[in-house]
C-alpha positions in Angstrom: 66.9 212.1 152.1 65.9 209.3 154.4 65.9 209.2 158.1 69.0 207.0 157.6 71.2 208.9 154.9 70.7 212.8 157.4 74.5 213.6 157.9 74.9 213.9 161.9 76.4 217.3 161.4 72.5 218.1 160.4 71.1 216.4 162.9 73.6 218.4 165.5 72.2 221.7 164.2 68.8 221.1 164.4 68.9 219.1 167.5 70.7 222.0 169.0 68.8 224.8 167.3 65.3 222.9 169.0 66.7 222.4 172.5 68.2 225.6 172.6 64.7 227.1 171.1 62.0 225.0 173.6 65.0 225.3 176.3 64.2 229.6 175.7 60.4 229.3 175.6 60.0 226.8 178.8 62.7 228.7 181.0 60.6 232.4 180.1 57.2 231.0 179.4 56.3 227.7 181.1 58.2 228.6 184.0 55.6 229.6 186.7 56.3 232.6 188.9 56.4 230.6 191.8 59.1 228.6 190.4 61.1 231.4 189.3 61.1 232.9 193.3 61.1 229.9 194.7 63.5 227.4 193.2 67.1 228.7 194.5 65.8 228.8 197.9 68.4 227.1 201.0 67.9 226.4 204.5 70.5 228.8 205.5 68.8 232.1 204.3 66.0 233.3 206.7 62.8 232.5 205.6 63.7 229.9 202.7 63.3 226.4 202.7 65.3 223.8 200.9 62.8 221.5 200.4 60.4 224.0 198.8 63.4 225.3 195.9 64.0 221.6 195.5 60.4 220.7 194.8 60.1 224.3 192.7 62.7 223.2 190.5 62.3 220.0 190.0 58.9 220.8 188.9 60.9 223.8 186.3 63.0 221.2 185.2 60.0 218.8 184.7 58.2 221.0 182.2 61.7 222.3 180.8 62.0 218.8 179.9 59.0 218.1 178.9 59.0 221.3 176.5 62.1 219.5 175.1 61.2 216.1 174.4 57.8 217.3 172.7 59.5 219.5 170.4 62.3 216.9 169.3 59.9 214.6 169.2 58.0 216.2 166.8 60.6 217.4 165.1 62.3 213.8 164.6 58.9 213.0 162.8 58.3 216.1 161.0 61.8 216.4 159.3 63.2 212.9 159.6 66.2 212.9 161.4 66.1 209.8 162.6 67.3 210.1 166.2 67.3 207.2 168.5 65.0 206.8 171.5 68.4 205.7 173.5 70.1 208.9 172.4 67.4 211.2 172.8 66.6 210.1 176.4 69.8 210.4 177.1 70.2 214.1 175.7 67.1 214.8 177.7 69.0 213.2 180.7 72.0 215.5 180.3 70.1 219.1 179.6 67.6 218.3 183.1 70.8 217.3 185.0 72.3 220.1 184.1 69.6 222.4 184.2 68.6 221.5 187.7 72.2 222.1 189.0 72.5 225.5 187.2 68.7 226.8 188.8 69.7 225.9 192.4 72.4 228.4 191.7 74.9 226.9 194.2 77.2 225.6 191.7 77.7 228.2 189.5 78.3 230.9 192.1 81.0 228.5 193.7 82.2 227.9 190.1 82.3 231.4 189.4 84.2 232.2 192.6 87.3 229.8 191.7 87.2 230.5 188.2 86.3 234.2 188.0 86.9 235.6 191.4 83.1 236.1 191.9 82.5 239.7 190.7 80.9 238.9 187.2 78.4 236.6 189.1 77.5 239.3 191.3 76.8 242.1 188.8 73.4 243.3 188.6 74.0 246.8 187.6 74.1 249.3 184.5 71.4 246.7 182.8 73.6 243.5 183.3 72.9 240.7 185.3 75.8 238.2 185.7 74.0 235.3 187.7 71.8 235.3 184.4 74.0 235.5 181.9 76.3 232.7 183.5 73.2 230.7 184.1 72.5 230.6 180.0 76.1 230.5 179.0 75.8 227.1 181.2 72.8 226.1 179.5 73.5 226.5 176.3 76.8 224.5 176.6 74.9 221.5 178.0 72.6 222.0 175.1 75.6 221.9 172.8 76.7 218.7 174.4 73.0 217.1 174.9 72.6 218.1 170.8 76.1 215.9 170.1 74.6 212.9 172.2 71.3 212.9 170.3 72.5 213.3 167.1 75.4 210.6 167.5 
């Protein structure tokens, strides 16, 4: 099967799996401790600086996006997926911007409070962390959207 005849559903499934796997590696192995600890900082909390938080989050998202781009480019060539550069760029931009928005945390907390009353996002006992689970669900959803864009 040539790259021009790979069904869109196959491209979508491959791209989603690649985005998800590379995101996990980037979030849990490539992200530095400093980025993880600093990316949510805002000026309204004593001892925190919003500029430092934005810089740390931007650096994390840059390495995250680079990991996703490298994996998608390698797989596109190795698997002959026939992904268009313009669609890959748009997909990576969607993944990066949604990741930045989530990792700064304020948007997710506001959405959680507005839609769920905020209790789940604050959960931090019984081995569960609601904020982390909601963060990951957000990323999975936007990675599915990005895979749809890339596979089009």
